[in-house]
PABA-746044 format. One record per residue: residue in one letter; x, y, z of N, C-alpha, C in turn. Coordinates in Angstrom, 1 decimal. Atoms other than C-alpha are relative to their C-alpha. Layout:
NODE r    n_x    n_y    n_z   ca_x   ca_y   ca_z    c_x    c_y    c_z
NODE A      X      Y      Z      X      Y      Z      X      Y      Z
...
! end
This chain:
NODE r    n_x    n_y    n_z   ca_x   ca_y   ca_z    c_x    c_y    c_z
NODE X    1.0    1.0    0.5  189.0   95.0  109.3   -0.8    0.5   -1.1
NODE X    0.9   -0.5    1.1  187.0   95.2  106.2   -1.3   -0.8    0.0
NODE X    1.3    0.6    0.0  183.4   94.3  105.6   -0.1   -0.8   -1.4
NODE X    0.2    0.7    1.2  182.4   91.7  103.0   -0.9    0.8   -1.0
NODE X    0.8   -0.7    1.0  181.0   93.1   99.8   -1.3   -0.8   -0.3
NODE X    1.2    0.8    0.4  177.5   92.1   98.6    0.3   -1.2   -0.9
NODE X   -0.3    1.1    0.9  179.0   90.0   95.9    0.6   -1.2    0.8
NODE X   -0.6    1.1   -0.8  181.1   88.1   98.4   -1.0   -0.7    0.9
NODE X    1.1    0.6   -0.8  178.1   87.6  100.7   -0.9   -0.9   -0.9
NODE X    0.8    0.8    0.9  176.1   86.3   97.7    0.8   -1.3   -0.4
NODE X   -0.8    1.2    0.3  178.9   83.9   96.8    0.1   -1.0    1.1
NODE X    0.0    0.9   -1.1  179.1   82.5  100.3   -1.3   -0.8    0.1
NODE X    1.3    0.7    0.0  175.4   81.6  100.0   -0.4   -0.7   -1.3
NODE X    0.1    0.6    1.3  175.9   80.3   96.5   -1.1    0.6   -0.9
NODE X    0.9   -0.8    0.9  173.8   83.0   94.8    0.9    0.5   -1.1
NODE X   -0.8   -0.6    1.1  175.0   84.4   91.4    0.5    1.4    0.4
NODE X   -0.5   -1.3   -0.3  177.1   87.5   91.5   -1.1    1.0   -0.4
NODE X    1.0   -1.1    0.3  174.9   90.7   91.6   -1.4   -0.5    0.0
NODE X    1.4    0.5   -0.1  171.8   88.6   92.3   -0.9    0.9    0.7
NODE X    0.9   -0.9   -0.8  170.5   91.2   94.7    0.0    1.4   -0.5
NODE X    0.0   -1.4    0.6  171.1   94.2   92.5   -1.4    0.2   -0.6
NODE X    1.4   -0.3    0.5  167.6   95.7   92.0   -0.1    1.4   -0.2
NODE X    0.3   -1.4    0.2  166.2   98.9   90.8   -0.5    0.5    1.4
NODE X    0.3   -0.5   -1.4  166.0  101.0   94.0   -0.3    1.4    0.0
NODE X    0.4   -1.4    0.0  164.1  104.2   94.4    0.2    0.7   -1.3
NODE X   -0.1   -0.5    1.4  164.0  104.8   90.7    1.4    0.0   -0.6
NODE X   -1.3    0.1    0.6  167.7  104.2   90.2    0.1   -1.4   -0.7
NODE X   -0.2    1.2    0.8  169.0  101.5   87.8    0.6   -1.0    1.0
NODE X   -0.6    1.1   -0.9  170.1   98.1   89.3    1.5    0.2    0.2
NODE X   -1.5   -0.2   -0.1  173.8   99.1   88.7    0.3    1.0    1.1
NODE X   -0.2   -1.0   -1.0  173.3  102.0   91.1   -0.6   -0.3    1.4
NODE X    0.6    0.4   -1.3  171.7  100.0   93.9    1.0    0.0    1.1
NODE X   -0.9   -0.1   -1.1  173.4  100.8   97.2    0.2   -1.4    0.7
NODE X   -0.3    1.3   -0.6  174.9   98.0   99.3   -1.0   -0.4    1.1
NODE X    0.9    0.2   -1.1  172.4   98.4  102.2   -1.2   -1.0   -0.4
NODE X    1.1    0.9    0.3  169.4   96.9  100.4    0.4   -1.4   -0.5
NODE X   -0.6    1.3    0.4  171.6   94.1   99.0    0.3   -0.8    1.2
NODE X   -0.3    0.7   -1.2  172.8   93.2  102.4   -1.3   -0.5    0.7
NODE X    1.3    0.3   -0.6  169.2   93.2  103.7   -0.6   -1.2   -0.7
NODE X    0.5    1.1    0.8  168.1   90.9  100.8    0.7   -1.3    0.3
NODE X   -0.8    1.2   -0.3  170.9   88.5  101.5   -0.2   -0.5    1.5
NODE X    0.2    0.3   -1.4  170.3   88.6  105.3   -1.4   -0.6    0.2
NODE X    1.3    0.6   -0.1  166.6   87.7  104.7   -0.2   -1.2   -0.8
NODE X    0.1    1.1    0.8  167.4   84.9  102.4    0.4   -1.3    0.7
NODE X   -0.5    1.3   -0.5  168.1   81.2  103.0    1.2   -0.4   -0.8
NODE X   -1.1    0.5    0.8  171.5   79.9  102.0   -0.3   -1.3   -0.7
NODE X    0.3    1.1    0.9  171.3   77.5   99.1    0.5   -1.3    0.6
NODE X   -0.5    1.2   -0.6  173.6   74.9  100.8   -0.8   -0.6    1.1
NODE X    0.8    0.5   -1.1  171.5   74.8  103.9   -1.4   -0.5   -0.5
NODE X    1.3    0.5    0.5  168.2   74.4  102.0    0.2   -1.3   -0.7
NODE X   -0.3    1.3    0.7  169.8   71.7   99.8    0.1   -1.1    1.0
NODE X   -0.2    1.0   -1.0  170.9   69.8  102.9   -1.3   -0.4    0.7
NODE X    1.3    0.3   -0.6  167.5   70.1  104.6   -0.9   -0.9   -0.9
NODE X    0.8    0.7    0.9  165.7   69.0  101.5    0.5   -1.4   -0.3
NODE X   -0.6    1.4    0.2  168.1   66.0  101.0   -0.4   -0.9    1.1
NODE X    0.3    0.8   -1.1  167.4   64.9  104.5   -1.5   -0.4    0.0
NODE X    1.5    0.3    0.1  163.6   65.1  104.0   -0.2   -1.1   -1.0
NODE X    0.2    1.0    1.0  163.9   63.1  100.8    0.5   -1.3    0.4
NODE X   -0.5    1.3   -0.5  166.1   60.4  102.4   -1.0   -0.6    1.0
NODE X    1.0    0.5   -1.0  163.6   60.1  105.3   -1.2   -0.5   -0.7
NODE X    1.2    0.4    0.8  160.7   60.0  102.9    0.2   -1.4   -0.7
NODE X   -0.2    1.2    0.8  162.3   57.3  100.8    0.2   -1.2    1.0
NODE X   -0.2    1.1   -1.0  163.2   55.2  104.0   -1.4   -0.4    0.5
NODE X    1.3    0.3   -0.7  159.6   55.4  105.3   -1.2   -0.1   -1.0
NODE X    1.1    0.0    1.0  157.5   55.6  102.1   -0.7   -1.4    0.0
NODE X    0.6    1.3    0.1  156.9   51.8  102.0   -0.8   -0.2    1.3
NODE X    0.7    0.2   -1.3  156.0   51.8  105.7   -1.2    0.8    0.1
NODE X    1.2   -0.8   -0.1  153.6   54.7  105.4   -1.1   -0.5   -1.0
NODE X    1.1    0.5    0.9  151.8   53.2  102.4   -0.6   -1.2    0.5
NODE X    0.6    1.2   -0.6  151.4   49.9  104.2   -0.9    0.4    1.1
NODE X    0.8   -0.4   -1.1  150.0   51.7  107.2   -1.3    0.5   -0.5
NODE X    1.2   -0.5    0.5  147.5   53.5  105.1   -0.9   -1.1   -0.5
NODE X    0.8    1.1    0.5  146.3   50.3  103.5   -0.6   -0.8    1.1
NODE X    0.6    0.7   -1.1  145.8   48.6  106.8   -1.1    0.8    0.7
NODE X    0.9   -0.9   -0.7  143.9   51.6  108.2   -1.4    0.0   -0.8
NODE X    1.2   -0.1    0.8  141.4   51.5  105.3   -0.7   -1.4   -0.1
NODE X    0.6    1.4    0.1  140.7   47.7  105.5   -0.9   -0.2    1.2
! end
């Protein structure tokens, strides 16, 4: 079995290639070892998941926006 490379992990989460390459311990970004890149990807949120959650929040808001604004007007009268 082989392990996924940081580039493959980034692509699975829809990040650009080499998005997690950073200057590490004084070395240039090109010399960044895989470990910190895996850590950065593991601590991130996958773009498709965040997009799905935000779409559901938007849909719910749009469905209930009129209801909420009507409730606020009734409460202030």
